[in-house]
C-alpha positions as CSV (number, residue, x, y, z in Angstrom):
1,X,0.0,0.0,0.0
2,X,1.5,3.4,-1.0
3,X,2.3,5.9,1.8
4,X,0.8,9.4,2.0
5,X,4.1,10.7,0.8
6,X,3.9,8.6,-2.3
7,X,0.4,9.8,-2.9
8,X,1.4,13.5,-2.7
9,X,4.3,12.9,-5.1
10,X,2.0,11.1,-7.5
11,X,-0.5,13.9,-7.4
12,X,2.2,16.5,-8.1
13,X,3.5,14.5,-11.0
14,X,0.0,14.2,-12.5
15,X,-0.6,17.9,-12.5
16,X,2.7,19.8,-12.2
17,X,2.4,23.5,-11.3
18,X,-1.3,23.5,-11.8
19,X,-2.4,24.1,-8.2
20,X,-1.6,27.4,-6.6
21,X,0.1,27.0,-3.2
22,X,1.5,23.5,-4.1
23,X,4.6,22.8,-2.1
24,X,7.7,22.7,-4.2
25,X,11.2,21.6,-3.5
26,X,13.8,24.2,-2.8
27,X,15.6,23.5,-6.0
28,X,12.4,23.9,-8.0
29,X,11.7,27.2,-6.3
30,X,15.2,28.4,-7.0
31,X,14.9,27.4,-10.7
32,X,11.6,29.3,-11.0
33,X,13.2,32.4,-9.3
34,X,16.1,32.3,-11.7
35,X,13.8,31.9,-14.7
36,X,11.6,34.7,-13.5
37,X,14.5,37.1,-12.9
38,X,15.9,36.3,-16.4
39,X,12.6,37.2,-18.0
40,X,12.3,40.5,-16.1
41,X,15.9,41.4,-16.7
42,X,15.5,40.8,-20.5
43,X,12.5,43.2,-20.6
44,X,13.3,46.9,-20.6
45,X,10.7,49.2,-19.1
46,X,11.1,52.6,-20.7
47,X,11.4,55.9,-18.9
48,X,7.9,57.5,-19.1
49,X,7.3,61.2,-19.9
50,X,3.9,61.1,-18.0
51,X,1.8,58.9,-15.8
52,X,-0.7,58.6,-18.7
53,X,2.1,57.2,-20.9
54,X,3.0,54.7,-18.2
55,X,-0.6,53.7,-17.6
56,X,-0.9,52.9,-21.3
57,X,2.3,50.9,-21.4
58,X,1.5,48.2,-18.8
59,X,-1.7,46.9,-20.5
60,X,0.2,46.7,-23.8
61,X,2.9,44.6,-22.1
62,X,1.1,42.0,-19.9
63,X,4.1,39.7,-20.2
64,X,6.2,42.1,-18.1
65,X,3.6,42.3,-15.3
66,X,3.2,38.5,-15.4
67,X,7.0,38.1,-15.2
68,X,7.1,40.4,-12.1
69,X,4.3,38.3,-10.5
70,X,6.2,35.0,-11.3
71,X,9.3,36.5,-9.8
72,X,7.6,37.6,-6.6
73,X,5.9,34.2,-6.3
74,X,9.2,32.4,-6.8
75,X,10.8,34.6,-4.1
76,X,7.9,34.0,-1.7
77,X,6.9,37.7,-1.7
78,X,3.3,37.4,-2.8
79,X,0.6,37.7,-0.1
80,X,-3.1,38.2,0.1
81,X,-4.6,41.6,0.5
82,X,-3.5,45.1,-0.4
83,X,-0.1,46.6,0.4
84,X,-1.4,48.4,3.4
85,X,-2.9,45.2,4.9
86,X,0.2,43.2,4.1
87,X,2.5,45.8,5.7
88,X,0.2,46.1,8.7
89,X,-0.9,49.7,8.2
90,X,-4.6,48.8,8.8
91,X,-6.4,47.5,11.9
92,X,-9.6,45.5,11.7
93,X,-12.5,47.2,13.5
94,X,-15.9,45.9,14.4
95,X,-18.8,48.4,14.6
96,X,-22.6,48.0,14.8
97,X,-24.5,49.6,12.0
98,X,-28.3,49.6,11.3
99,X,-29.5,47.3,8.6
100,X,-30.9,50.3,6.8
101,X,-27.6,52.0,6.7
102,X,-25.9,48.9,5.4
103,X,-28.5,48.4,2.7
104,X,-28.1,52.0,1.6
105,X,-24.3,51.6,1.5
106,X,-24.6,48.5,-0.5
107,X,-26.8,50.2,-3.1
108,X,-24.6,53.2,-3.4
109,X,-21.5,51.1,-3.6
110,X,-23.0,48.9,-6.3
111,X,-23.7,52.0,-8.4
112,X,-20.0,52.9,-8.1
113,X,-18.9,49.4,-8.8
114,X,-17.1,48.9,-5.5
115,X,-17.7,46.8,-2.4
116,X,-19.8,48.2,0.3
117,X,-17.1,47.9,3.0
118,X,-14.7,49.8,0.8
119,X,-17.4,52.4,0.2
120,X,-18.0,52.8,3.9
121,X,-14.3,53.2,4.5
122,X,-14.1,55.8,1.7
123,X,-17.0,57.8,3.4
124,X,-15.2,57.6,6.7
125,X,-11.9,58.9,5.1
126,X,-13.9,61.8,3.5
127,X,-15.6,62.7,6.7
128,X,-12.4,62.6,8.8
129,X,-10.6,64.8,6.2
130,X,-13.1,67.7,6.8
């Protein structure tokens, strides 16, 4: 009867690199990091005259952004959440709000195409800035 280690190895062999978060050997991670760095170093990001020019460049060069993500993943630098959350600049807070207020926030946020919690945080920032 195969051991659980054999089962894991067989599953990895059956679908290599297809499952995010799959544990890889150190040598495989190092190979990926070297490959990702090579792709990024080959690509030249130009100096931009304006933010608009830079904003237009990235969608036209998705391979550059993909290579940066692969490099960060290979180096173990990817995390979940935004930069402020990852760096610890935010603190989770629990508050009680009426169902009516939440319903209104959800409707208004939907019209703006954002999440209601993001919308509430945006409103709080605006109110505190006054």
